[in-house]
C-alpha positions as CSV (number, residue, x, y, z in Angstrom):
1,M,0.0,0.0,0.0
2,P,1.5,3.4,-1.0
3,K,2.3,5.8,1.7
4,K,-0.2,8.7,2.0
5,R,1.2,12.1,1.2
6,R,1.2,14.6,4.0
7,K,-0.9,17.7,3.5
8,L,1.1,21.0,3.5
9,N,-0.1,24.4,4.6
10,K,2.0,27.5,3.9
11,D,0.4,29.6,6.6
12,F,1.0,26.9,9.2
13,E,4.6,26.6,8.1
14,K,5.0,30.4,8.7
15,K,3.6,29.9,12.2
16,I,6.2,27.1,12.9
17,H,9.0,29.2,11.5
18,S,8.0,32.2,13.6
19,S,7.7,29.9,16.7
20,K,11.2,28.6,16.0
21,K,12.6,32.2,16.0
22,N,10.7,33.0,19.2
23,V,12.1,29.9,21.0
24,E,15.6,30.6,19.8
25,L,15.4,34.2,21.0
26,V,14.2,33.3,24.4
27,L,16.9,30.6,24.7
28,A,19.6,33.1,23.7
29,K,18.3,35.5,26.4
30,I,18.3,32.7,29.0
31,Y,21.8,31.7,28.1
32,D,22.9,35.3,28.6
33,I,21.8,35.3,32.3
34,D,24.9,35.4,34.4
35,D,23.5,34.0,37.6
36,E,23.5,30.2,37.2
37,D,20.7,29.6,39.6
38,I,18.4,32.0,37.9
39,Q,19.4,30.6,34.5
40,K,18.5,27.1,35.6
41,E,15.2,28.3,36.9
42,Y,14.4,29.9,33.6
43,M,15.5,26.9,31.6
44,S,13.4,24.6,33.7
45,A,10.4,26.7,33.2
46,F,11.0,27.2,29.5
47,N,11.6,23.5,28.9
48,E,7.9,22.8,28.5
49,V,7.7,25.4,25.7
50,V,10.6,23.8,23.9
51,V,9.1,20.4,24.2
52,L,5.8,21.6,22.8
53,Y,7.6,23.4,20.0
54,E,9.5,20.2,19.1
55,E,6.2,18.2,19.1
56,L,4.7,20.8,16.8
57,K,7.6,20.7,14.4
58,L,7.9,17.0,14.4
59,D,4.2,16.4,14.0
60,Y,4.1,18.7,10.9
61,E,7.2,17.1,9.4
62,Q,5.8,13.6,9.8
63,K,2.1,14.0,9.3
64,G,1.7,17.4,7.6
65,F,-1.3,19.6,8.4
66,H,-4.2,17.7,9.9
67,D,-7.2,18.2,12.2
68,N,-5.1,18.4,15.4
69,S,-2.4,20.7,14.0
70,E,-4.0,23.9,15.2
71,E,-4.6,22.3,18.6
72,I,-1.0,21.5,19.0
73,F,0.0,25.0,18.0
74,V,-2.5,26.5,20.5
75,N,-1.0,24.3,23.3
76,Y,2.5,25.6,22.3
77,K,1.3,29.2,22.1
78,N,-0.5,29.0,25.5
79,A,2.7,27.6,27.2
80,F,4.8,30.3,25.6
81,N,2.4,33.1,26.7
82,L,2.3,31.6,30.2
83,F,6.1,31.6,30.4
84,Q,6.2,35.2,29.2
85,S,3.7,36.3,31.8
86,E,5.5,34.6,34.7
87,F,9.1,35.4,33.8
88,E,10.6,38.7,32.7
89,I,12.9,38.2,29.9
């Protein structure tokens, strides 16, 4: 049985690309923190956002755009917004 082609979505790809830049920017800011304890606290808190971003990216690469894609993106975005509201960066 032939493998089903994954469905692509340009707008969703732009969201993923923008998310990648946001994650990289926050990580760079965290790495710039001089106090090691504070840096670890920020990394620990931001880890959930990174995991959700990786899930989003991997899901799109493997399955393409599907019914749950927006839900995965919303989960990532909510975690990112929660991090931003709790931590000044």
